[in-house]
Structures are given as structure tokens and as C-alpha cells.
C-alpha positions in Angstrom: 14.7 -36.2 2.8 11.7 -33.7 2.7 10.3 -35.2 5.9 13.3 -34.0 7.9 13.3 -30.6 6.4 11.3 -27.4 6.3 9.8 -26.1 3.1 10.5 -22.5 2.2 6.9 -21.6 3.4 7.4 -23.3 6.7 10.8 -21.7 7.2 9.4 -18.3 6.4 6.6 -18.7 8.9 8.7 -20.1 11.7 11.6 -17.6 11.2 9.7 -14.4 10.6 11.6 -13.7 7.4 9.0 -14.5 4.8 9.3 -16.4 1.5 10.5 -13.5 -0.6 13.2 -12.6 1.9 14.4 -16.2 2.0 14.6 -16.3 -1.8 16.6 -13.1 -1.7 19.1 -14.3 0.9 19.5 -17.5 -1.0 20.4 -15.6 -4.2 22.8 -13.4 -2.1 24.5 -16.5 -0.7 23.6 -15.5 2.9 21.2 -18.3 3.9 21.4 -21.1 1.3 18.9 -24.0 1.4 20.2 -27.4 2.5 18.7 -28.9 -0.6 17.0 -27.7 -3.8 14.8 -30.1 -5.7 16.4 -30.4 -9.2 13.0 -31.0 -10.8 10.7 -28.5 -9.2 13.2 -26.0 -7.9 11.6 -26.0 -4.5 13.9 -25.0 -1.6 14.2 -27.1 1.5 16.0 -26.1 4.8 17.5 -28.3 7.5 16.1 -28.0 11.0 19.3 -26.6 12.3 19.1 -23.6 9.9 16.0 -22.3 11.8 18.1 -20.6 14.5 20.3 -19.0 11.9 17.2 -17.8 10.0 15.8 -16.3 13.2 19.0 -14.4 13.9 19.0 -13.2 10.3 15.5 -11.9 10.7 16.5 -9.9 13.8 19.5 -8.4 12.0 17.4 -7.5 9.1 14.8 -5.7 11.3 17.7 -3.7 12.8 18.7 -2.4 9.4 22.1 -3.9 9.4 23.9 -3.8 6.0 24.1 -7.1 4.1 28.0 -7.1 4.3 27.9 -7.0 8.1 25.1 -9.6 8.3 27.3 -12.0 6.4 30.1 -11.5 8.9 27.8 -11.8 11.9 26.4 -15.1 10.7 29.8 -16.4 9.9 31.1 -15.4 13.3 28.0 -16.9 15.0 28.3 -20.2 13.1 32.0 -20.4 13.9 31.5 -19.7 17.6 33.9 -16.7 17.6 33.2 -14.1 20.3 35.3 -11.1 19.3 34.1 -10.0 15.9 30.4 -10.2 16.3 30.1 -7.8 19.3 32.3 -5.2 17.5 30.0 -5.5 14.4 26.9 -5.0 16.6 28.4 -2.1 18.4 29.5 -0.4 15.2 26.0 -0.8 13.7 24.4 0.6 16.8 26.7 3.7 16.6 25.7 4.2 13.0 22.0 4.0 13.9 22.5 6.6 16.7 24.3 9.0 14.4 21.6 8.6 11.8 18.9 9.2 14.3 20.6 12.3 15.6 20.9 13.6 12.0 17.3 12.7 11.3 16.1 14.5 14.4 17.9 17.7 13.3 16.5 17.6 9.7 12.9 16.9 10.9 13.2 19.8 13.4 14.0 22.0 10.5 11.1 20.6 8.5 8.7 21.2 11.4 9.9 24.8 11.7 9.3 25.4 8.0 5.8 23.8 8.2 5.0 26.0 11.2 6.0 29.1 9.3 3.9 28.0 6.3 0.8 27.4 8.4 0.9 30.8 10.0 1.1 32.5 6.7 -2.0 30.7 5.3 -5.6 31.3 6.0 -8.1 28.5 6.5 -11.0 28.3 4.2 -14.4 28.1 6.0 -16.7 28.1 3.0 -19.7 25.8 2.9 -20.8 23.7 -0.1 -24.2 22.3 -0.6 -24.9 19.9 -3.4 -27.3 17.1 -4.4 -25.9 13.9 -5.9 -27.6 10.7 -7.0 -27.5 8.2 -4.1 -26.3 5.3 -6.2 -23.5 7.5 -7.6 -22.3 8.5 -4.2 -22.6 4.9 -3.0 -20.5 3.7 -5.9 -17.8 6.3 -5.2 -17.6 5.4 -1.5 -17.3 1.7 -2.4 -14.6 2.4 -4.9 -12.3 4.1 -2.3 -13.2 2.7 1.1 -10.7 -0.2 1.0 -7.8 2.2 0.7 -8.5 4.2 3.9 -5.8 3.9 6.5 -6.1 2.6 10.1 -2.8 3.7 11.6 -3.6 5.7 14.8 -0.3 7.5 14.4 -1.7 9.0 11.2 -5.3 9.9 12.0 -5.8 12.1 9.0 -5.5 9.1 6.8 -8.1 7.2 8.7 -10.9 8.7 6.7 -12.3 9.5 3.3 -11.5 12.9 1.8 -14.4 14.8 0.2 -13.2 17.4 -2.3 -15.9 19.6 -3.8 -15.1 22.0 -6.6 -17.9 23.5 -8.7 -20.4 20.7 -9.3 -17.9 17.8 -9.0 -17.3 15.7 -5.9 -14.1 13.7 -5.6 -13.6 11.1 -2.9 -10.1 10.0 -2.0 -8.6 7.5 0.5 -5.0 6.4 1.1 -3.0 4.5 3.7 0.4 5.5 2.1 0.8 2.2 0.2 -2.3 2.6 -2.0 -4.6 5.4 -3.0 -8.1 5.3 -4.5 -9.9 8.2 -6.2 -13.5 8.4 -7.5 -15.6 11.2 -8.9 -19.4 11.6 -8.9 -21.1 14.6 -10.5 -23.7 16.6 -8.7 -27.2 17.1 -10.1 -27.3 20.5 -8.4 -24.5 22.2 -6.6 -23.1 25.4 -5.2 -21.0 26.0 -8.2 -18.6 28.0 -6.1 -15.0 27.6 -4.9 -13.2 24.5 -3.6 -14.3 23.0 -0.3 -12.5 20.0 1.3 -13.1 17.9 4.3 -11.9 14.5 5.5 -14.6 12.3 7.0 -13.7 9.7 9.6 -14.3 6.2 8.2 -17.1 5.3 10.8 -19.0 8.4 9.7 -18.4 7.6 6.0 -19.7 4.1 6.6 -22.8 5.5 8.3 -23.3 7.7 5.3 -22.9 4.7 3.0 -25.6 2.8 4.9 -28.2 5.4 4.1 -27.6 5.2 0.3 -29.8 2.3 -0.7 -31.0 3.5 -4.2 -30.7 6.3 -6.7 -32.8 8.8 -4.6 -31.2 12.2 -4.3 -28.8 12.7 -1.5 -28.2 16.2 -0.1 -24.7 16.8 1.0 -23.5 19.7 3.1 -19.8 20.2 3.6 -17.8 22.8 5.4 -14.3 23.0 6.9 -15.5 21.4 10.1 -17.9 18.6 9.3 -20.3 17.0 6.9 -24.0 16.2 6.7 -25.9 13.8 4.5 -29.7 13.6 4.1 -31.7 11.2 2.0 -35.2 9.6 2.3 -35.8 11.9 5.3 -33.0 10.3 7.2 -29.9 12.3 8.2 -26.3 11.6 9.4 -23.8 14.2 10.4 -20.5 14.5 12.2 -17.2 16.3 12.6 -14.3 16.1 10.2 -10.8 15.0 11.0 -9.0 18.1 12.1 -5.8 17.9 9.9 -5.0 18.7 6.3 -5.2 15.8 3.9 -2.2 15.3 1.6 -2.4 17.0 -1.8 -3.7 14.0 -3.7 -3.7 15.8 -7.0 0.0 16.1 -6.8 0.4 12.5 -5.9 -1.7 11.4 -8.9 0.2 13.6 -11.4 2.1 10.8 -13.1 3.7 10.4 -16.5 1.9 8.2 -19.0 2.7 4.6 -19.0 2.0 1.3 -20.8 -1.6 0.1 -20.5 -2.4 -3.6 -20.3 -5.8 -5.2 -20.1 -6.3 -7.4 -17.0 -8.0 -10.8 -16.8 -9.6 -9.9 -13.5 -11.1 -13.3 -12.7 -7.9 -15.2 -13.5 -5.8 -12.7 -11.5 -8.1 -13.1 -8.5 -7.8 -16.9 -8.6 -4.0 -16.7 -8.9 -3.7 -14.2 -6.1 -6.0 -16.1 -3.9 -3.7 -19.1 -4.0 -0.6 -17.0 -3.0 0.7 -17.4 0.6 3.8 -15.2 0.1 4.1 -11.7 1.5 5.0 -10.5 -2.0 3.9 -11.8 -5.4 5.4 -10.9 -8.8 3.4 -9.6 -11.7 5.0 -10.3 -15.1 3.9 -7.6 -17.5 4.3 -9.0 -21.0 1.5 -9.4 -23.6 -0.7 -10.5 -20.6 -0.3 -10.0 -16.9 0.7 -13.2 -15.0 1.4 -13.9 -11.4 4.7 -15.7 -10.3 4.4 -18.8 -8.1 5.4 -18.9 -4.4 8.7 -20.7 -5.0 9.2 -20.4 -8.7 11.8 -18.3 -10.4 9.5 -15.3 -10.4 7.3 -16.6 -13.3 9.3 -19.2 -15.0 10.8 -18.2 -18.4 8.3 -15.6 -19.3 9.8 -12.4 -20.7 8.5 -9.0 -19.5 8.7 -6.4 -16.8 8.6 -7.8 -13.3 7.1 -5.9 -10.4 6.4 -6.9 -6.9 3.1 -6.2 -5.2 1.3 -7.0 -2.0 -1.2 -9.7 -3.1 -3.9 -8.7 -0.5 -3.7 -5.0 -1.6 -4.0 -5.9 -5.3 -7.0 -8.2 -4.5 -8.7 -5.2 -2.8 -8.1 -3.0 -5.9 -9.4 -5.8 -8.2 -12.7 -5.9 -6.3 -13.6 -2.5 -7.7 -14.5 -3.7 -11.2 -14.8 -6.7 -13.5 -13.0 -4.9 -16.4 -9.8 -3.1 -15.4 -6.6 -1.8 -17.1 -3.2 -1.7 -15.5 -0.9 1.2 -16.4 2.8 0.5 -15.8 5.1 3.5 -15.6 8.3 1.9 -14.2 9.6 -0.5 -11.5 9.6 2.2 -8.8 6.5 4.1 -9.8 3.0 3.4 -8.6 0.9 0.9 -10.5 -2.3 2.5 -11.8 -5.5 0.5 -12.0 -8.4 2.1 -13.9 -11.7 1.2 -15.4 -11.9 1.6 -19.2 -15.5 2.8 -19.0 -15.1 5.4 -16.2 -12.4 8.0 -16.5 -12.4 9.4 -12.9 -12.3 6.2 -10.9 -8.8 4.7 -10.4 -6.4 3.5 -7.8 -2.6 3.6 -7.2 -0.6 0.8 -5.7 2.9 1.2 -4.6 5.2 -1.6 -5.8 7.3 -3.8 -3.4 11.0 -4.0 -3.9 12.2 -7.4 -5.3 15.7 -6.7 -4.0 15.1 -7.0 -0.3 
């Protein structure tokens, strides 16, 4: 029977829905597998279900409500020509009304932001400090993976340098994860706060100069950054937009901390092919299989994550703790030996 059918992984790849979405639509009774292995629980789909799955993927991308998707698929399967066009037209009208309302609200937000910007002055202070080269290198390595690459959000395509007193914080985020690291200066300006966001190519060039613990002299102002070590120098302009207030984004309530078996998690995540994997947070953290019922019969909080993003965060240390606040709150990964190096990872909904 399996030779004439598609596995859930094959159906996810060929339809564009993904494994987690197929499991969801099975549980919702929208796209039920033709056969489920009673021993392993693996789902198998008939070849003729591929067209229905592809249609479902398009409806999903359009944002159509689940109740309407059911009716569209039923009408499509039954060959009816009257109900389906009316459902599509009704959904399009809702989208157009929502877009018009969103434009109005965003126009108001833009006006409020413009008023706020004109009422604020831009700081042009300059900070000069010396940091150990290996400390700055470690901080750059700890945050680099979280830098964004979306050209529509250029301010996130860099690493944020935040200097206050003799402390240097480095921050990077692509909206779905954030990494923060601190390195103390051996000598510094000891003055007010100076911030600058360094484009990732410039940050990478700075990192290439840091080969040992030799002092690195860093000069930062509101327009650019310069790094000098071993008689070599790299400098460039900053990104010309305000970086988000990362301190506000990292101000989270205290959660439950669990020690991670980092090597075991890396092995489990490396074997995942799904778009979303499930962490089961019980006495230990385990990873749900691709087509298992989340993680079998284990009892504990379940949270969905992007496996590639979690692997990036796990690469920052061999000993890590995971702080769990709640199913909708960011997961916090931190090192038990270093207080000011941590990362946040947004969870993925297990209901869609």
C-alpha cells in the first residue's frame, strides 16, 4: 500500500503545506490521510489527494478562515460551481476591508512617530574604549547568527553596539530571535550612553581582525565605528536608522529554568526535516519526532520552535539553560557561567 502513496514528508514537500500543517489539518478533519499505520502512527496520503493539498496550501496562504476552507474543499471535491466563487469573493472583500483599515491605522502611527522624532534631539556623542580582543570576538560570535537579512528592514541587518560607561553590549535580531552579549572595557570613556548599529559586513571585517587577546581600541559615534588592533584598522558608516529598544524587549518575567543536554539536542534537531519541531519541557527537554504525536506519551509543556533557529542558538555554548515563561513568550537560552550572554527565540504556534 505504501508504494502507491505519499508519506507525510513527501506530501508536505510536494504540496507546499509542510509536515506540521498537514498534521494540523488532519486533526481538524480538513485533509485526512488515506491511511494511518496502526503500529507506527505514520500518515500516508493517496496520490489523488495532492491536488487537494495544493489547493489547501493556496487557501492557507490567502488567510482564508478554516470554516470557509472546509466549504471550498467540499465544493471543489463535489464539482459544484456556485458556492466556491461566492466564498472566494467574500474572502477577498474581507481582505480589502482589512487592508483599508490597516492603512488608516498605520497612517496614524506614522504621524505619531513623525511627531515624536521632531520632538527629540539626536545624540552625537563619541565613545572611545579599549576592550580585550578575545572578549569582543566572543561577543560578536555570540550574536552574529541572529542578525537579519531582510532588505525591507535594513536596520536589523547589522549588529547594534551599545556603550554605557565602561560596558559594551552587542545585540542582533531578525524579529524571530535576538542575541545579546556584553563585554567589559579595560579602559573607557566612562560617559553617557552611545549607540550605533554596524552593518554585518563591517562587523564581520572587525571580527576578522580579532585574532587574540590583544587590546582592541574602539571608537563609536552616532555615525560610524572604528576598530584598531595590532596596528590594523577597519572603519565604516553605521546604519542610519534607530535600532529597536532591545532592553524593553528583553524585560521578561522570571520563568522555569531547565538544564539542556546540548549534544543530545543537536543530534535530535539535526535529524529533523519538519518546519517546526516540538520541545517537551518536563524534567528534561526532549524533541518530538517528525510524525509522532508530538513526543509520544511524555508529560510536560510543549512548545514549537524552528529547528534551524534553535540549532544556531545551541552553537553558542556547550552548557546552556532554557528559561520557559509560557507558550506564547520567547524562550530564553542562557549560559550558567556568563550572566550577560543570552538569546531569545520566538515560539512557533502549534495550532496552525
